[in-house]
Residue, then its C-alpha position, 0 to 999 in steps of 0.5 A: m117608365v118608373v121615375t124615382v123622385l129624389d128627396k132633394a128634388k126642386i119642384r116649381t109650379m106656375p102661379p095663377p095669372e094676375f091681371d091689371d085693371k085693363g085686363k093685361p097680364k101682370p109680370l111675375k114678381y119673384d120672391k127675393k128669399d127664393l134662391d132658385w128664382n132663376l128656374g122659373g115659376i114659384k117654389g112648389t112641393l110634392k103635394d102640388l103634383a096630381k094626376e092629369q097634369w102637364v109636367i116637365v121632368g129633368l131625368s138622370g139614369t144609371p149607366t145601364g138604364s135600369k133606373h131613372v131618377t129626377n132632381m127637377i120637376w116643373v108643374l105646368g098645370e092641368e090640361e085644358t079642354p079646347a072649347k067647341p067652336a060655335t056652330k051656325s044653324p043652317n037657317s041663320s044666314k037666310k033673310p025673310 
């Protein structure tokens, strides 16, 4: 599917997580000048889009369905590779 991004499209990105001294995540502080703060995340640009990213795209289409356009993109971030579980060696449970 080919999607056309409108010039007036709004792009929102997820900010990097911030943590307090105890390691707990800090709540996101919204920019008071950002009129679209209620859309979530922070304001982004087309330069924030890259390959291998998870995004949510708000789609609109023509009545015939031949063209798809978007006016909203939420960039969630890159795909995380799950960590491999630690494997125990067969001899680690035996006691001498």
